[in-house]
N, C-alpha and C positions, 0 to 999 in steps of 0.2 A: 539239392536236397530232394529226395523223391519218396513218395508214399504209395503203397499198394494195399488196398483192402479187398480181401477175397475170402470166400468160403470153400474154394477148391472147385466149385461148379460154375460160379459166375463172379465177375469183378464188380464191386460196388463203386470202384473208381481208382484212378491214378492221378497223382498230383506231382508237378515238378516246379521247383522254385530254385532259380540259379542265384546263389548268394555270394559266390566268390570266396568261399571259406579258405581255400588254399593259396590265395594270392599272397605272395611275399614270403611264404614259409621257407622256400628254398634258400632265400637270402638271410632271413632273420632267425629262422628256427622257431618262430612263434606264430600262433594264430593272432591276427590283428583284431583289436577290439571292435572296430566298425563292422568287420566281416562277421565276428561272433554275434553282434547285435542283430544283423540282418538274418543270420542263420537261426537265432533263437525266435525271431518273429515267425519265420517259416515253420519251425518245429512246434510253436504254440498253436499255430493254425492246424498243423497235422494232428496234434493232441486233441484239439476240439473236434476235428472230423472223426477221429476214432471214438471219442466219447459219444458223439451224436449217432454213430453207426452201431454202437453197442459192441465194439471190438473187445473180446475178452482174452485173446492171446496176442501179445505184442512182442516184437523184437526190433531192435535197431542195430545197425552196423556202421562203423566209422572206418574209413580207409586211409589212403596215403597221407593226406594233409594232417589228419589227427595223429597217425602213427609217428610222423616226423616232428610234431610240435612239442616243445618242452612244457608248454602250459596246457597240455591236453586234459589233465586231471580237473582243473578248474572248469574248462569248457564242458567236459562230460557231466560234471555235477549239475551245471546249469541246464544242460540239454535234458537231463533226467527229469528235472522239475517241469520242463515244458512238455515233454512227451509222455511222462508216466512210466518210462522204462529207461534204464541206463544203456546208452549205446555200447556195444562190444567193439573194441578196437581189434580188427582182424588182420591177419597177415596177408601178404600178397598171394600166398598159395591158397589160403581159404577163399579169398576174394575170387581167384581164378576158378576154383572148383564150383563156387556158387554160380558164376557167370556161365560156365560150361553146362551145368545142370539146367539152368534157365533157358539157354539158347537152344539146347537140343531137346527140350521138352515137347516140341511139336515137329521134330525132325527125326529121321532115322539116324541114330548116333553112328551107325556103321559107315554112313556116307560123309561124316564130318571129319576132316583132317585136323583142323585147329580152330579154336575160338579166339578171336582178338578182342580184348577189352581195353579200349583207350580211355583212361581216366584223366583227371586233372594233374595228378602227380606221378602216376605210374601207368605202365602198359603191361597187361598180362597176355601170355600165349599159353593156351591150355589144350592138351590133347588127352586121350584116354590114359596115358601113362604118366604125364608130368605137367607141372606148372612152372613157367618161367616168368618172373616179374622183373621188369626193367624200370628203373627210377627216372622215367621221362613220360610226360603227358602234356596235354594242351596248356595247362597253367604253368607248369614248371618250365617248358620250353619258351613260353612267352616271357616269363620272368628272367630267364637266363640270356636269351638272345633276341627274341622278336618283340622288343618293346616299342619299336617305331613302326607306324603304319601310315601309308604303305611303306614297306621296308625297302631300303636300297638293295640292289641286286646282290651285292656281296654279303649283306646280312642274311638274306634268304638262302644263299649258297652255304653259308656257314651253319645255318640251322639244319639244312638237309644233311650236310656232312656229319654234324654232331649226332643226329639221330641214327644215321646209317652206321656210324661207328659203334654206338651203344647196342644196336640190334644185331650186329655181326656175330655176337656170341650165342644167339638163339639157334637151337637145333630144330629144324622144321621137318615134320613128317612128309613123305612124298605122296602126291596125289590127294584126292578127296576135296571136300568143300571147305572153304575158308569162310567163317561166319563172323561178322563184325557186330559188336554190341556196345551200348552206352552212347552218351550224348554226342560225341564227335561223329561217329558213324551215322547215327539217325539224323543228325542235323545236316550232314552232307547229302544224305539221301533225299531229304526234303528239298534242299536247294536244287539238286540234280533233277528232281521231278518237276520243278518249276511251280510248286504249290503256292496258291494265294494265301493259304493258312496251313499250319502244320496239321497233318492228318495221319494219325498213328496207323490206321488200317492200310493206307496206301504205302507208307514207309516200310511196314513189316514185310520182309522178304523181297524188297527191291534189290536189284543187282547193280553194283558199281564196278565198272571196268577201269583198268589203269588209264586208258585214254580219257575217259570221262572225268576221272579224279584229277588228272593233270590239268584238264581244262578248268575245273573248279578252283584248283590251287592258283592257277594263273589269274583267274578272275578275282579271287579274294586278295591276292597279293597286290593288286592295283587299286584297292579301296582303302579309304580311311575307316576308322572304327565307326564313325557316324554313318557312312555309306553302307558299311556292312550291316549295321543295326537296322537299316531300312529294308533289307531283304525280307519279303513278306513271310516266309515260312520259318524264319530263324528267330528264336527267342533273343531279343535285343541284349540281354545280359550275357549271352554267349559271344557277342560280337568281338570283344577284345581277345578271345582265345581261339576262335574257330580256325584262323589261318594256321596257327601252330598245330592244332589238331589235324588239319589237312596234311601238313608236312609229316606228322607221325603216321597217318594213314597211308600216305604214299610210300613211306619206308616199309610199312608192314606188307604192302602189296609186292614191293621189290624183294623183300626178304623171303616171302612165302613163294614167290614165283607164280602166283595165281593169275588166272585169266579174268577173275571177277570175285568180288566179295559179296556174300549174301548178307544183307543187313537185317538184323533181328531186333524187334522191340522187346523180346523176352531176354532177361539177363539176371543179374544178381538178386534182384527182388523176387523174381519168380522162383529162383533156386532156394532162397531163404524161406519163402512161403511154403514151398513143397516140404521142406524139413519140418516146419511148424505143424502143417496139416497131418504129417505122419506120426506126430507125437501121440501117445496113448491118452 
């Protein structure tokens, strides 16, 4: 769960709370009540922050986990009470367009070939012409295959093969920058930088190469969830799913044939904020 408060000139703040809302949805088709409760606590905090900051234009979006959940209507009603605005359940295409707008807001769009948005339940590939949304992400891959940590080698191989098969249908534009957005990419960048604590400014526009990513994946594959949670720059709540995120990231690099991914802290929130700021 993430919150951005901005007037278009400066940011009053960004908040991130990892609540695991999507865990188990792939198997059960429902949002689990404990995850809903954690999420509502975060959203109540977000609502209070917006109240205290005097926010008068609000919007919220819900992505893959809520799209796929049969009990989404109940969750959205409770979320509206917490936030003061009902979340809009958006398609993978709209999610990708918002990520592209945010990621390219401080780049020359002509230099960007594709934006890769790795979420919990889906991964989007976005260029100037199209959006491709694939139903695999860090949470979904963890639930499907990578439930054991550290995973046996055959389990890790199966996860890699599964993601590669799903991404094989994606048409990639030739040349240009590949930009990675959202929590998997930014968390991997923070680990790669060896940060003692997460620093958004240092992570923004850090480059990850295939060799460095393979090294990170090998390192993460050898750790328990508890050992992963002890990595200084990583939000401990991401520890159960960051290995799966790294597997998806590796597949993205292979599919795009890129020599590096430019990690961006600007993403869907920035794209949505730009839309709201443009309203009359």
